[in-house]
C-alpha positions, 0 to 999 in steps of 0.5 A: 080576819084576813082572807088568807086566814079565812082560806086556811080555815076553809081548807081545814074545814074548821072555823075557829070560835076564838079567832085570836087563837089562830092569830097567835098560832101564825105569829112568829117570835120575830114578829112578837119581838117587834110588837111585844103586845102580840105574843107568839106561837111557841106555847101553842107549838109545844101543845100542838106537838103533843097533840100530834104525837097522840093522834098519830100514835093512835092512828098508826097503832090501829092502822098497822096492828102487826108493827112493832114499837120501833117501826111505829115510832119510825113511821110517826117520826116521818109524819112529824118531821119539820119538812113534812109538817112544812109541806102540810102547812103549805097545803093549808095555806099557812105560809100566807098567814104568817106574821113575821118580823121584818128581818125574818120576812126579808130572809125567806122566813115564809119559806123556811121549813122550821117556821112553817113546821112550827106554825103547823104544830101551833095551829094544831094546838090552837084547834085543840084549845078551841075545841076538844081532842075528838074535833082536833082528831077529825080536823088534823087527820083530815089534813093528813088524809090517807096515812098509808099513801102519805107514808109511801111517798115519805118513806120513798123520799126519806133518803134523798142523798142515797137516791141521788147517789144511785142516780149519778153513780152508773155514769160518774162513779162513787165519788162524783157528788160533793156537798159544800156549805155556802152560807150560814145565817142566824145566831148560834142557837138558831143557825141555818145552813145553806148547802150546795151539791155538786156533780164533780164541779157542776152545781146541781142544787142548793138547800137550806136547813137547821143542820148541815144534814138537813141542808144537804138533804134539801139540796139533794131533793132539789138536785133530784128534781132538776135531773128528773126535769132534764135540766143540764 
């Protein structure tokens, strides 16, 4: 087992009894296309998504006893969206463990939100299969940590385009921001967009996503970070 996978297990505070499950969880379909014997993480991703849904539904139900169904659903959605799961994947070091096809690796697959998010779900599924639901709850909720704090930061960041608009509006007015698709990659069923955001004609940042909306939000995040850092 590679050092990266050992580090990932240390960060999870969980050691796999069947290391092949972890290997499968970090194997992207692009790698399997080049190595047909390898298999891929799509089935584990499907299972992990279901496990995450029940674990978070149970945790949120208990944590917020006065919340109605709609608010609980919204909060759960924030905690399982691709960007958030990609962040968790990075926290446990999953990006260093990914097995990617050559083309996917060259085009930035190791940093792609969809790839990282899918890998995190697959790791959840692998932990569940390797142990049981109570163990999966202990490990995965340990990764999430304080859900109240996670939600506070996630809800604040949930509307980056709106926050960017609020930031520039006092000096530049309502129509100063412009979002432009600068590149598209991938097949029709797996399209990824790269979007640049401009303040008047000055580029503020670029972002990528599996839809124009997600790419625009990613670009807005980059722009906010640049403005916060005082970049010109």
